[in-house]
N, C-alpha and C positions, 0 to 999 in steps of 0.2 A: 144269242148275245148280239149278233150282227144287226138284228132288227130293232133292238132297243136303243142302240147308240144314236141313230139319226133323230129319234124323238127327243132324246135327252139334250142333243145339241140345239134343237129348235126352241127349247124352253127359254133360254136367255134372250133370243130374238123376239119371241112373243111378249116376254116381260118388258123388254125395252120399248116395243111398240105400244103396249098399254100405258107405259109411263108418258110417252109422247102424246097419246090421245088425251090422257088426263090433263097434261100441261096445256094442250091445245084448247080444251074445254074451259079451263080457267082463264086463258087469254081471251077467248071468245066472250065469256061472261063479262070480263073486265071491259072489253071493247064496247059491248052493248051498254053497260052501266055508265062508263065514262063519257061516251059520245052522246048518250041521252042527256046527261047533265050539261055537257058542252053545248048541245043544240039549244037547250033552254036558256042558258046564260047568253049565248050569242044572239039569238033572235030577240030576246027582251032588250038587251043592250043596243042592238041594231035599230029596233023600233024607237027606242028612246033618243038615240043620236041621229036618226035619219040616215043610217049607214047601210047602203045596199050591200057593201062588202061583208059587213058583219052578219047580216041576214043570210046572205049567200053561204057564208061559212057555217052558219047553223043548219042550213038545209043540207050542206055537204056532210055534216055530222049525222044527220038522219039517214043519209045514204050509207054511211059507214055502219050505222046500226043494222041496216038491212043486210049488208055484206057480212057482218059479224054473225047475224042470225043464220044466214045460209051456211057459213062455215061451221057453226055449232051443229046444225042438222047433219052436215057431212060427217062430223066427228062422232056423233051419236050412233051412226050406222056403220062404223068402221069394223065392228066385230065380224059381220057377215060379208064375205067377199062379193057376192052377187048384189046385195043391197048397197054395198060400198060403191060399186061401179055406177049404179043408177043415181045414187046421191051425189057422187062426184060430178056427173054430167049436169044434173040439175043445179047444183051449187055454182058450177062454172058459168052456166047460162045466166043465173040470177046476178052473180057478181059482175059478169061482162055487161049486162044491161045497166047495172048501177054505175059502171064507169061511163057508159054512153050518156046516161041521164046527167051525170055530173059534168061531162064535157059540154053538153047542150046548155045546161044552166049557167056554167061559168062564161060561155061565149055570149049568151043572151045578156047576162048581168053586166059584163064588161062593155058590150056594145051600147047598152042603155045608159051606162054611166058616162061613156064618152060623148054620146049624142046629147044627153041631157045636161052635161057638165055638172054632174051631181057632186057637191062638196059637203060631206057629212060633218057634223060637229065632232069635237074631240070626245073620245070615249076611253076613259081610264079602265073601266071593266073589260072592254074589248082588248086593250093593250095587254092587260094582265093575263087574260085568257089565252091570247096568242103566245105569250111567253111560256106559260105552263105547258101548252100543247107542243111547243118546240122542244121541250125536254122529254115529255111523256111519249110522244108519237114515234120518234126514232128508236127508243128502247123497245116499245111494243112491236114495231115492225120487225126488228132484228129477232126478237123472240119467236114471233110467228113464222119468220122465214126458216128458222132452225127446225121447227116442227114440220113445216111443209117439206123440207128436204128429207127429214127422217122418215116421213110417211110416203114420200114420192107422190105428192098430191099437187096437181096443177091448180085445182080449185083453191086450196089453202095458200098456194104461192100467189095467186091473184088477189086473195084477201090481204096478204101481207103487203102487196104492192099498193092496194087501196089505202092502207094505213100509212105507207110511205108517202103517198101523194098528199095525205092529210098534213104531213110535216111540211111539204112544199107550200101548201096553201096557207098553213099557219105563218110561214115566213113571209109570204106575199101579203097576207093580211096585216101582219105586224109592220112590215115596211110601208104599206099604204097608209095605215093609221098614224105612224110616226111622221112620215113625210107630210101628211096633211096637217097634223098637229103642230109641227115645227115650222114648215115653210109653205103650207097651203098648196102642196103639189097634189091636187086631187086626181090627176090623170095617171099617176104612177101605178096605182093598184089595178085599174082596168087594163092597162097595157101589159102588165105582168100576167094577168089572167088570160089574155088572148094568146100570149106565148105558150102558156101551159095547155091550152085546149087541145091541139092536135096530139100532144103526148098522151094525154088522158084517153082520148078517143082511140088511139092506136092500141093502148093496153086493153081497152074494152073489146076490141075486135079480136085481139090475140086470145083473150079469155074465152070468147064465144067459139073460137076455132079449136079450143082445147090446148092452147099453147100459152106459155107465160115466160117472161124474162124476170119473174119475181123472186126466184131463188138464187140470190147472189149473182145475178147476171148470167146464169148458166145457159140460158137460151131455151130451146124447145125440148125440155126434158120429159114432157108427158104429152101424149096425144090421145084423142078419143078412140075408144075401142068399139 
């Protein structure tokens, strides 16, 4: 009887983990689908309005798709502990590189806008898209963060942080589009983008090192093994 009890107590833990993995997969599929649509709308609207900020937001959405795909691969290999560790390291590297690519693009885009004094036309589709993302992204980031905490995964924590940054970029995009539409303050968006660049780059470096502050600000809860 003493040998059966531990196995029985492990069943609820395994069942809870499986539920978290399934929830994480649903969130990853939603991330890939939503951000693919977001990228299409942003890039088409940006080209129509001549808005570098909107095009940049669309490219950020494609980076988020890559991050979501890396997270999905990590979740699909969760059942086997050895495969899980390898997938964790690979996903962490991919997501970390996504952060660095995003930081580089935001910096380039902001500098080009400032030097070229690029003033885009008003874009109502862009404003509407930014408003929707401001609602969707915080909820998605929070749900992802809970899954990352439950699975103790720094890779998934970094993916949730990537989604959180999409919220910030949505706010920056909306602010820039509104300020340009209402008062022609074309410089507001690139300045905000430059402020965000070192924050994004730092999170990318943390992800590559196997550390993340993506789980509720808990700090370095997971390290590479």
